[in-house]
C-alpha positions as CSV (number, residue, x, y, z in Angstrom):
1,X,0.0,0.0,0.0
2,X,1.4,3.4,-0.9
3,X,2.1,6.0,1.6
4,X,-0.7,8.6,2.0
5,X,1.7,11.6,1.7
6,X,3.2,10.3,-1.6
7,X,-0.3,9.9,-3.1
8,X,-1.2,13.4,-1.9
9,X,1.9,14.9,-3.5
10,X,1.3,13.1,-6.7
11,X,-2.3,14.4,-6.9
12,X,-1.2,17.9,-6.1
13,X,1.5,17.8,-8.8
14,X,-1.2,16.6,-11.3
15,X,-3.5,19.4,-10.3
16,X,-0.7,22.0,-10.6
17,X,0.2,20.7,-14.1
18,X,-3.4,20.8,-15.2
19,X,-3.9,24.4,-14.0
20,X,-0.5,25.5,-15.5
21,X,-1.4,23.9,-18.8
22,X,-4.4,26.2,-19.2
23,X,-3.0,29.4,-17.6
24,X,-0.2,31.5,-18.9
25,X,0.8,35.1,-18.3
26,X,2.1,37.9,-20.6
27,X,3.4,41.4,-20.1
28,X,-0.1,42.9,-20.7
29,X,-1.9,40.3,-18.6
30,X,0.5,38.6,-16.1
31,X,-0.3,35.5,-14.1
32,X,-1.3,36.1,-10.5
33,X,0.2,33.0,-8.8
34,X,-1.0,32.4,-5.2
35,X,0.7,29.9,-2.8
36,X,0.1,29.2,0.8
37,X,1.9,27.6,3.7
38,X,0.5,26.9,7.1
39,X,1.5,30.4,8.3
40,X,1.9,32.6,5.2
41,X,0.3,33.5,1.9
42,X,2.4,34.5,-1.1
43,X,1.2,36.2,-4.3
44,X,3.3,37.0,-7.4
45,X,2.7,38.6,-10.7
46,X,4.6,36.7,-13.4
47,X,5.3,37.3,-17.0
48,X,5.7,33.8,-18.5
49,X,6.7,35.0,-22.0
50,X,9.8,36.7,-20.6
51,X,10.2,34.5,-17.5
52,X,10.2,37.5,-15.2
53,X,8.5,38.0,-11.8
54,X,7.1,41.5,-12.0
55,X,6.2,41.9,-8.3
56,X,5.5,39.8,-5.2
57,X,3.9,40.2,-1.8
58,X,3.7,37.8,1.1
59,X,1.9,38.0,4.4
60,X,5.1,38.6,6.4
61,X,6.2,41.8,4.5
62,X,6.7,45.0,6.4
63,X,3.9,46.8,4.6
64,X,1.3,44.3,5.8
65,X,2.6,44.0,9.3
66,X,2.2,47.8,9.8
67,X,-1.4,47.7,8.6
68,X,-2.4,44.5,10.4
69,X,-1.7,44.9,14.1
70,X,-2.7,42.5,16.8
71,X,-4.3,39.1,16.3
72,X,-5.9,38.7,12.9
73,X,-7.4,35.7,11.2
74,X,-5.5,34.1,8.3
75,X,-8.2,34.8,5.7
76,X,-8.2,38.5,6.7
77,X,-4.4,38.5,6.1
78,X,-4.9,36.8,2.7
79,X,-7.5,39.4,1.7
80,X,-5.1,42.1,2.6
81,X,-2.3,40.4,0.5
82,X,-4.7,40.6,-2.5
83,X,-5.5,44.2,-1.9
84,X,-1.8,45.1,-1.6
85,X,-0.8,43.3,-4.7
86,X,-3.6,45.0,-6.6
87,X,-2.4,48.4,-5.4
88,X,1.2,47.7,-6.5
89,X,0.0,46.3,-9.9
90,X,-2.1,49.5,-10.5
91,X,1.1,51.6,-9.8
92,X,2.9,49.6,-12.5
93,X,0.0,50.0,-14.9
94,X,-1.4,46.5,-14.8
95,X,-5.2,46.2,-15.0
96,X,-5.8,42.6,-15.9
97,X,-4.3,39.3,-14.7
98,X,-4.8,35.6,-15.1
99,X,-5.4,33.8,-11.7
100,X,-3.2,30.8,-10.9
101,X,-4.3,28.8,-7.8
102,X,-1.5,26.3,-8.2
103,X,-2.6,22.9,-6.7
104,X,-5.0,24.5,-4.2
105,X,-8.7,24.6,-4.3
106,X,-10.4,28.0,-4.9
107,X,-11.5,28.1,-1.4
108,X,-10.6,29.8,1.9
109,X,-7.4,31.8,1.8
110,X,-6.9,31.4,-1.9
111,X,-10.4,32.8,-2.5
112,X,-9.7,35.6,-0.1
113,X,-6.6,36.7,-2.0
114,X,-8.7,36.7,-5.2
115,X,-11.4,38.7,-3.6
116,X,-8.9,41.2,-2.2
117,X,-7.3,41.6,-5.6
118,X,-10.7,42.2,-7.2
119,X,-11.6,44.8,-4.6
120,X,-8.2,46.5,-5.3
121,X,-9.3,46.8,-8.9
122,X,-7.7,43.9,-10.8
123,X,-9.8,42.1,-13.4
124,X,-9.5,38.4,-13.9
């Protein structure tokens, strides 16, 4: 019998490849890649044609820590990450993005980042 973690990782890798097969970013419409760990949320805008990361934000950055003081839920932090990356993208002149959820479900913190980015003015 296969180890449960090995099966889990294989399924996650298959989901990641399926999503990345359909989603690609360009200079006009970069890919908004969202990743999460147990403690943090990471968001990047990536131009796949030139293989360049345009900008990135994570939940432990100084900008977010100044705004979020005290004890805050992880989904609230994720929403704020989405708002901050949308603000930085607007400053660079980026209006539209393609959303990349990696191997995660569009649920919880991943959805909160998307909602925050939409509130910040990005169009998916």
